[in-house]
C-alpha positions as CSV (number, residue, x, y, z in Angstrom):
1,M,88.1,-86.0,-114.4
2,T,90.1,-87.8,-111.7
3,P,89.1,-90.8,-109.7
4,D,88.9,-88.6,-106.6
5,F,86.6,-86.2,-108.4
6,A,84.3,-89.1,-109.5
7,A,84.4,-90.6,-106.0
8,C,83.4,-87.2,-104.4
9,V,80.4,-87.0,-106.7
10,L,79.4,-90.6,-106.0
11,E,79.8,-90.2,-102.3
12,G,77.8,-87.0,-102.4
13,L,75.0,-88.7,-104.3
14,L,74.9,-91.5,-101.7
15,L,74.8,-88.9,-98.8
16,L,72.1,-86.8,-100.5
17,H,70.0,-89.9,-101.3
18,E,70.3,-91.0,-97.6
19,E,69.3,-87.5,-96.4
20,L,66.4,-87.1,-98.8
21,S,65.1,-90.6,-98.1
22,V,64.5,-89.8,-94.4
23,D,63.5,-86.2,-94.7
24,P,59.7,-86.0,-93.9
25,E,59.6,-82.7,-95.7
26,A,60.8,-84.3,-99.0
27,P,58.0,-86.8,-99.7
28,W,58.5,-86.2,-103.4
29,Y,61.9,-88.0,-103.3
30,V,61.6,-91.8,-103.5
31,G,64.9,-92.7,-105.1
32,T,63.7,-93.9,-108.5
33,P,66.4,-94.4,-111.2
34,H,65.3,-91.1,-112.9
35,Q,65.6,-89.2,-109.6
36,T,69.0,-90.7,-108.9
37,Q,70.2,-89.7,-112.4
38,V,68.9,-86.1,-111.9
39,L,70.8,-85.9,-108.6
40,H,73.9,-87.3,-110.1
41,D,73.8,-84.8,-113.0
42,E,73.2,-81.8,-110.6
43,L,76.0,-82.9,-108.3
44,W,78.3,-83.5,-111.3
45,L,77.7,-79.9,-112.6
46,L,78.2,-78.4,-109.1
47,A,81.4,-80.4,-108.5
48,G,82.7,-79.2,-111.9
49,A,82.0,-75.6,-110.9
50,L,83.2,-75.8,-107.3
51,N,85.9,-78.4,-107.3
52,P,84.9,-79.4,-103.7
53,H,87.4,-81.0,-101.3
54,S,84.8,-83.4,-99.9
55,S,81.4,-84.9,-100.6
56,S,79.8,-83.1,-97.6
57,V,80.8,-79.8,-99.1
58,L,79.3,-80.8,-102.4
59,V,76.0,-81.8,-100.7
60,E,75.9,-78.5,-98.8
61,A,76.4,-76.6,-102.0
62,W,73.4,-78.5,-103.5
63,Y,71.3,-77.4,-100.6
64,E,72.5,-73.9,-100.8
65,A,71.6,-73.7,-104.5
66,G,68.0,-74.2,-103.4
67,R,66.8,-75.5,-106.7
68,S,66.5,-78.9,-108.3
69,A,64.8,-80.5,-111.4
70,L,63.5,-83.1,-108.9
71,L,60.7,-80.9,-107.6
72,P,57.1,-81.7,-108.2
73,M,55.5,-79.7,-111.1
74,A,53.3,-77.8,-108.7
75,C,56.3,-76.3,-106.8
76,T,57.6,-72.9,-107.5
77,G,61.1,-74.1,-107.9
78,E,62.3,-73.7,-104.4
79,L,63.3,-76.8,-102.4
80,V,61.0,-77.5,-99.5
81,S,63.2,-79.0,-96.9
82,S,64.0,-77.0,-93.8
83,R,67.6,-77.6,-94.5
84,H,67.3,-75.6,-97.6
85,H,65.6,-72.8,-95.8
86,A,68.5,-72.8,-93.2
87,A,71.1,-72.5,-96.0
């Protein structure tokens, strides 16, 4: 792990937190410490697999994956934001 890799994941986490916090279609995300840790872990795994050149690429890859452990239990496993449907 390099400092640039860690910085990419952290910046991606901040970008994703900001986007999900204002997305009216994602009322299940409120930014609790547990949710933040789940996002961090998911982004870290994606970054390790993709080795992205920027945090925005990493966030886009998270949306394109279309799945997250953050989802409410009643969901089918697909993310509900229209950004996910567009990906």
